[in-house]
N, C-alpha and C positions, 0 to 999 in steps of 0.2 A: 413728608406725608403725615397727616394726622394719625394718631393712634385711635383705632376704632373703638367706640363704646360697645358695639354689639360683638358678641362672641362669634367665632366662625360658624358655629352650628345654627345661629340665628339668621344668617345671611345667605341668600340664594345666589347661585351663578345662573344667569339667564342666557339662553342661546339665541341664535338667529332663527328665523322662520323661513324655510326654503322648501318649496314644493309640498307644502302641507305638513312638514316635520320640523320640530324644534331641534336644531343641530348646532354643534360647536363650530367655531371658525377653523379653517384650514391652518391658520397661523398658530393655533394652540395657545394663544395668549388672550388675556382678559385685562380689563381696567376697572377701576372702582369709582363709585359715585357716592357723594356724601350730601347730607342735609345742610343747605346753606344757613339755616337758623341754628344748627348744632353741628358745627363743622367736623366734630369727631365722631358723629353718628354715621355709620356706614349703611347705605341703603341696598347695595347689591354689587355684584360683579357682572360685567357685560363683555361680549365678544369684541376683541380688537381685530376687526375684520380686515381683509386684504382684497386686492383686485380679483383674486381667484374666487373668493366667496361671492363677490358681486357678479362675476360672469356665470357662476353656477345659478344664481338667482335669476339672471337674465335668461339663461337657457330654459329654466323652469317656466318662466313667464311666457317665453316665446312658444313653448310647447302647449301651454294651456290657453293661449290667447284665442285661437280659432274656436274652441268649444264654448268659451264664455261669450264670444261675439255672436255665435249662433244661437245662444240662449235668448229667447224673446225678452225684450226690455221689461214688460210687466212681470215676468218671472224673476229677472234680476232684481226688480223692485221688492219682491217678497223677501229677499235676503236682507236688503237694507231695512225693511220694516222690522224684521227679526232683530237686527243689530240695534235698532232704536229701542226695542223692548228690553234687550239685555243691558244696554247702556243705562236705561232708567233704573233697572234693578240694581246695578252696580254703581250708581251715581255717587253715593256717599263715599264709597271706597276709592273711586277714581279721583274725586275731588280732593280727598285727603292725600292721595299720592301726588297730585299736582303741587299742593302746598309743601309737602315734605321734600319734593325733588327740586322744584323751581323756586319756592319761597313765598309766593303771593298769599295774601290773607285768604282764609277759607271761604268767606262769602264770594270773593272774586273767583276762586277756583270752582265753586258751585255754579257761578254764572257761566264760566267757560264750558263746563260739562253741558249745561243747558244749551249753550250756543252750538255745541257739537251735535246735540240731539236735534236741534232745529234744522241744521243743514242736512242731516240724514233724512229727516221727514220731507224736506223740500226736494232733495235729490230723488228720493223714492217716488215722489209724485211725478217727476219728469219721465218715469218709465211708461206712463200712459200719455205722454205728450210727444217729446222727441220729434218736434214738428219739422216736416219739409213743406213744400207747397207745390201746387199745380198751377200752370199758366198756359194760356192759349199758344199754340204753335203757329208760326207763319205758313206752315205747310198743311195741306189738306190731309185728313185721315191720319193725323199724328197726335199722340199724347206726349206732353212734356211736363216733367215734374222733377222734384229733388227728394233725395233720401239722405239719411245720415249713416255713416259708417265709423266704427271706432278707429283710433289711431293705430292700435296694436299693443305695443309694450311701452309703458311710460315710466319715467323716473320721478319720484316724489321726494323732494329735499326740503326739510322743514327746520325752523328755528326752535330755540329753547323757551321763548317767552310765552308762547301759547302752545304747550306741547300736546294738547288734545284737540283744541278747536281748529288750529291751522291744518294739521294733518287731515282732520275730518272734512274740512271744506275743500280739500283737494281729492281725497280718496273717494268720497261718496259720489261726486259727479263723474270721476274717472270710471268707477265701477258701473254706474247706471248706463254709461255710454258704451260699455262692453269691453273696456280695456283690461289687460293684465298689468301688474305694476311691481316695481321695486321701491320700497319705502325706506328712505335713509333719514332718520331723525337726527336732531342735534346730539352731539356726543354727551352733553351734560344732562340730558333728560331722556335717557333710553328706557327707564322704567315705565314712564307714561306711554311710550310707544309700544312696549310689550303688552300693557293693559289694553290698549286700543286694538292691537292685532288679535288678542285673545277674544275680544268682542266679535270681530268679524269672523274669526275661526269658528266660534260657537254658533254664529248666525248661519253658517253653511257656505261661505265663500269656497269654491272648489280649490283643490290643491294646485299650486302654481300661479293662481290668479293674483294672490297677494303674498309678497315676500318681504321680510323685514331683515335689514342688514344694519348692525350697529358698528360704531367705530369712527375713525378719523374721516373728516369730510373730504380731504384732499384725495386720498387714494381711492376711496369708494365713489366719491362724486365724479372724479375724472374717468373712472372706468365706465360709469353710466353714460357720460357724455360721449365717450369715444366708441362705445359699442355700436356696431351697425344695426343691431336688432332693436335698439331703443329708438323709437320714432318721435317721442315727445318728452320734454322735461318741464316740470312745474317747480319753481324755486321760490322760497322766501328767505331773505337774509340781507346781508350787507350790500350796499351799492357796488362796492369794488368787486366782490365775488360774483354778484349777479350780472354785472356788465361783462366780465370775462366769460362767464358761462353762456350768456346770450350770444356773444360774438363767436365763440367756438361752436356752439350748437348750430347757429345759422350757417357757418361755413361747411357744416356736415349735413345741411338741409333738414335739420330737425325742427320741429315746432317747439318753441320755447316761450314760457311766460316767466317773468321775474318781478316779484313784488319786493321792493327794496326799502330804502330809508325814508325818514321824514324829519322835518323840523317845523312842526305844526304851530300855527299862530292863532291866537284869539284876538280879535279887534273889539275893544270896548269903547263904544261911543258914549258921549256925555248924557244922552237921553235914556240910556238903558236902565232896566231894572237891576240895580246894583247887587241886591241880595241874591237874585237868581244867577247873575253872572259870576259872583264870587263862589257860589256852590259848584258851578260847572268848572271853573278855572282850578280851584283847589283839588277837586276830584281828578280832573284831567292831568294836572301836573304831578300829583303825588300818589294817586291811587295806583296800585300794583307797582309801587316804588318807581314810577315813571318808566317802567320797562315795557312799553307798548309802542308799536310803530305809529299809532295815532295819538300818543300822549301829547299834552299841551306843553311845548317847550318855550314858547314866547307869548308874551301878552303885550299888545300895543294899545296904549290908553290915550284917549283924547284928553287934551290939556285940562278942560274944565272939571274933570272928575278925578284927575290923577292923584292928588294928595289924599282925598277921602278913600279912594281905592287902596292905596298903599297901606294906609293905617289899618283898614279892615282886613286886607290880605294877610298882613303879618299877624294880626290878632287871631285869625282863624287858623293859620298855619301853626302857630304856637300851641294850639290845643290838640293837634294830631297826636295820637298815641303810636309809639314805635315798639315793635317787638315781634315775637314768633307768630307767624301767620295762623298757627293752630289755636292761639289763645283768643278768647272772646274780646271784642271791642278794639281790635288792632286796626289802625288806619294805614300804617306804613310798615312793611316787613323788610327783611334783609334783601340786599342785592343777591343775585343768583350765584355769585362765585367770588373768589378772591380777586381774580383778574378783572371782573366787572367793578368791584369796589375800588381797585387801583385805578382803573380808567376814569371813573367818576371823580375820584379825589384829584387826579391829575388835571381834569378840566376845571375843577374849582380853583386849584392853584393857578392855572393859566388865566382864569378870569380876574383874579386879584392882581396878577402880574401885569396884565394888560390895562389895568386902570379902572375896571368896573368896581362899583361899590357893593360890598357884601352886606346886604340889608338884613339877612336872616340866615341862620344855620351855618352850613359849610364844614361841619366837623365830622370826621370819622369817629364813630362812637366806641367808647371803651368802658370797661367796668361791668361787673355782674353779668347779666344775660348777653350784653353786647360783645363780650369777649368770646362768646360761643359761636357768633355768626358774623356775617359781612354787612355791617350797618353803616350807613351814611345818613345824617339827618336831612330833612327837607331843607332846600337851599334856595334863596332868592337873591338875584343880582339886579341892581338898578344902575343908572348912568352907563348903559351898555351902548357901545357903538356898533352899528350893523356889520362893521368889518372885523370885529373881534371873533376869535374862534368859538367862544361860547354862544355867539349869536348866529353862527353859520353852520357849525358841525353838529351832527347827531350825537348826543351825550348818552342817551338811554339810561337815565337815572333821574332821581328826584331833584332836578335843577331847573329853575324857572328864571328866565331873563325878561326884564320889564323895560319897555320903551315908551317915550312920550311921542305923541303925534299931534300935529296942528289940526287936522281934519281927516275925513275919510280917505281922500285921495292920498294924503301923506301916509296914512296907516297902511293902505294897500301897497304903496310903493315899498315900505319897509317889509311887509309880508312877502312880497314877490322877489325880494333881493337875494334870497338863498337859492341854491341849486335844486332844492327839493320842492315837491308840490303834491303831497299826499292828502292831508286833511286841513281844514281851516274852519274858523267860526267867527261870526259877528254877533254882538249883543246890541240891539237897538230897538226902539219902538217906531222908528221911521221906516215905513215900508218902501218908499222910493229909494232911500239910501241902502236898504237891504238888497234891493235888486241891482243897484249899481255895484255893490260889493260882489254879488253872485256873478255878474257879467265881466268882472275885471280881475278877480283874484285868481292866482295860478295854483289851483288845487283840484285834484280829481274828485274830492268829496267836500262839499261845503255845507255848513250848518248855520242856521239862523236861530239865535236865542237858545242854543244847545251846545254841549261840549264838543270838542273835536273827536271824541272817542267813538270807536266802533262803527257799526253799520248793521243793516238787516240782511238776512241770508238770501232774500229774493231780489236784492238790488246789487249792482256791480260794485266791487271793491277794488280800489287801485288808485294810482296817482299819476301826475304829470312829471316831466323833466326827469331828474335822477331818482324819483320815487318808484318808477316802474316802467317796464317795457314789455311789449307783447300784449296779448289779449287780457282783459280784466278777469278777476276771479268772481265766483258766486253768481247767483241769478242765471238767466239764460246765457250769459257770457261764458259761464263754466261749461255748459253743454257745447257752445261754439268752439271752445278751446279743445276739449277732449274728444271731438269728433271731426270728421271730414265730410263736406257736402259733396254728394255725387249727383250730377245732373243726368237725367234719363230721357231718351227720346224713343218712342215706340211708333213705328210706321205700321199701321194695321190695314193699309190698302190692299185690295185683292190682287192688283197688278202693279208691275214696276212702272215707274214714271221718270221722266227727265227732271232732274232737280238741280238747281243752282246752289252751290255751296261756296261761301266766300271765305271761310276760315278752315 
């Protein structure tokens, strides 16, 4: 364990948030979180929660659920609008916390906070929509329509790589739909979760409606899935855990959405604007140190432009600055943890062992500032076979694999050869070929002449195949997931009548 730079008096012990109170874990135990750029700098102590804590939070949510569900949706929206104002006021502080705890460059952290604010704004607007519909009945003197009802108590399980934005894009729609929740953040980024919970607490979310539990994913997550009072689970994380969670949740008749891994590809055709493509590819592969589910992991280049592309790709990559994300002008910051550094380094070794050519980078960085954090330099492999591990498995680091393709059809074949299908991109000036790509690539989100990164809050987010299961996130799909549709028939006839009912 690193020796902390901070003195004990400088470091807070943060509690769970249950039924409107900040309370310690029943376990009486805590764990420590350190800055990935300065691994001896202690950020705080957090509750090492157990299943008993989780069940207390579930009980609090179950008790609060009816009152929140009965609160009119436009009134619930007022809470979200207040949270938006508080988030804007605290945006610099929260962005700095993201960088200190997760590691990404400060401009990326500011963008993440802005994304969270956008989703709060959008979700609050849904408080005056929450649409059902009316339709003619086949029976006389009968009104038929639909309304939405909250699920009740939901579990929110989130990853470390977007510790503010991803929780916000689950929590905000869950709240506007009238649900109570238990929020389980990643163990390595609990301070961001505390900050976000403070925002909603100050905004006036009633006691019990939002509960925060920190600690190990296994015991806390399993307790959420097994509890009969939890009716829905929204998860973002690995494909392996998401698949298990979805299977178990379905067996217990819970509503589950799982956003999982990606192995996103950019297809670069010979007629593309090469300068524009290079900017998007370098940012997609190495921005946020490649620790995004939508990061560019593969580039598939048409033969006619391959040599020129590789020359310029290596030149641009060599100019990226590496360091602490709080410093100005940093392009690539440390990986989030020692285990993540070890995983990325193991994949780089595997790529070399399997026969790929290491065209650039590949080193775990040492010396000076690099000894203080978990740094791996941007890495590019060529001569990659689609069957290699680095070509098929999600690395979640600054590693880019490059393939040659004869034409668009060959490029799409390579792109579709992996088990994932989250995000994809093509660079071309040929509109007919762009539409052929859109219609044949296996990805839930496709981009033309733009990076594989991100998405907008009013549009669905999610993937195909092993990248996701269940309903999509964001946009109207978020309301669809966090609510149930109730069909209503009202017979307003003065007298009873004989009716044929077939179901």
